[in-house]
C-alpha positions in Angstrom: 5.5 3.9 29.1 6.3 3.5 25.5 2.8 2.6 24.2 -0.6 3.4 25.3 -1.3 -0.2 25.9 -0.3 -3.7 25.1 -2.9 -6.0 23.8 -3.1 -9.5 22.8 -4.6 -10.2 19.2 -6.7 -8.0 17.0 -9.9 -6.3 18.8 -11.2 -5.1 15.4 -12.8 -7.0 12.6 -10.7 -8.4 9.8 -10.0 -5.6 7.3 -8.7 -7.9 4.4 -6.1 -5.2 3.1 -3.4 -6.6 0.9 0.2 -5.4 0.9 -0.3 -3.4 -2.2 -3.5 -1.7 -0.6 -1.4 -0.7 2.4 1.2 0.6 0.1 -1.4 3.2 -1.3 -1.9 4.7 2.2 0.5 7.7 2.8 2.9 7.6 5.7 2.2 10.0 8.5 3.7 10.6 11.8 2.2 9.0 14.8 3.2 9.2 18.6 4.4 6.0 20.1 2.4 6.7 23.3 -0.9 6.6 21.3 -0.4 3.3 20.0 -1.8 0.0 21.4 0.2 -3.0 20.3 -1.6 -6.4 19.2 1.3 -8.5 20.0 2.7 -9.3 23.5 6.1 -10.9 22.3 8.7 -9.6 20.1 11.4 -11.8 18.2 14.7 -10.1 19.5 16.4 -11.1 16.1 13.7 -8.9 14.3 14.6 -6.0 16.6 18.3 -6.3 16.1 18.3 -7.1 12.4 19.2 -4.1 10.2 17.5 -5.8 7.1 14.4 -6.6 9.0 12.3 -4.6 6.4 14.1 -5.9 3.3 11.1 -7.8 2.1 8.3 -5.9 3.7 6.9 -2.5 4.0 9.3 0.2 5.4 6.5 1.7 7.4 4.5 0.1 10.3 0.8 -0.6 9.8 -1.7 1.0 12.2 -5.3 0.5 12.3 -7.7 3.2 13.6 -10.8 1.5 15.2 -13.2 3.0 17.8 -11.0 6.0 18.6 -7.9 3.9 19.3 -4.6 3.3 17.1 -3.7 -0.5 16.9 -0.1 -1.3 15.8 -0.8 -4.2 13.7 2.6 -4.6 12.0 6.0 -3.0 12.8 6.4 -3.7 16.6 10.3 -4.1 16.1 10.4 -0.7 14.2 8.4 1.0 16.9 10.5 -0.4 19.7 13.7 0.5 17.7 12.4 4.2 17.6 11.8 4.1 21.3 15.2 2.8 22.0 16.6 5.8 19.9 14.5 8.0 22.1 12.2 9.1 19.4 8.6 9.8 20.6 7.1 9.7 16.9 7.5 7.5 13.9 6.1 7.4 10.3 3.3 4.7 9.8 0.7 3.8 7.4 -2.7 4.4 9.1 -6.0 2.6 8.0 -9.0 4.3 9.1 -11.3 1.4 9.8 -13.9 3.5 11.4 -15.1 5.1 8.1 
C-alpha cells in the first residue's frame, strides 16, 4: 500500500494557515506509508502535468494531528513520488497537536 490510509475530508479542525504561513515551515522528509490522504479522487491531468506546481508550493502540505499525518495538499506529488518508486518525499509539516 502506498499510503497509511485514504480518508475523505479533514478529520482535524480548521487550522487557518495561509500560503505564506505554510512557506515558513521548513520542508522535511516524510515516508509515504505514514500519510493518510484527505482526498479520495485525483485529477489525472494534475498528476501528469509537469508544471503542476508552477503557481503553488513546491512541497506538499501535511498536518500532524492526534498522532497521525494527514496529506492536505500535494496528493499528485505524493503519487508521482510513488510511481518513481520513492518511499519518502519532502513536505511541510504543520504540528497541530501543539
